C-alpha positions in Angstrom: 79.5 112.4 113.8 78.3 109.8 111.3 80.4 111.0 108.5 83.6 111.2 110.6 83.2 107.9 111.6 82.7 106.8 108.0 85.8 108.9 107.1 87.7 107.0 110.0 86.7 103.7 109.0 87.9 104.6 105.3 91.1 105.8 106.5 91.8 102.5 108.4 90.8 100.4 105.4 93.5 102.7 103.3 96.1 102.0 105.8 95.5 98.0 105.9 95.4 97.9 102.3 98.7 99.8 102.3 100.3 97.3 104.6 98.8 94.4 102.9 100.3 95.8 99.6 103.8 96.4 101.5 104.1 92.9 102.9 103.1 91.3 99.4 105.8 93.5 97.8 108.5 92.2 100.0 107.4 88.6 99.8 107.5 89.0 95.8 110.8 90.6 95.9 112.4 87.9 97.9 111.3 85.2 95.5 
């Protein structure tokens, strides 16, 4: 159970990081 919670948090961090990279990439391409 503890490992599953930790894995879920890691997945959320990966998704958030991916969204940030996408937003930054779009903003840089608009410059």
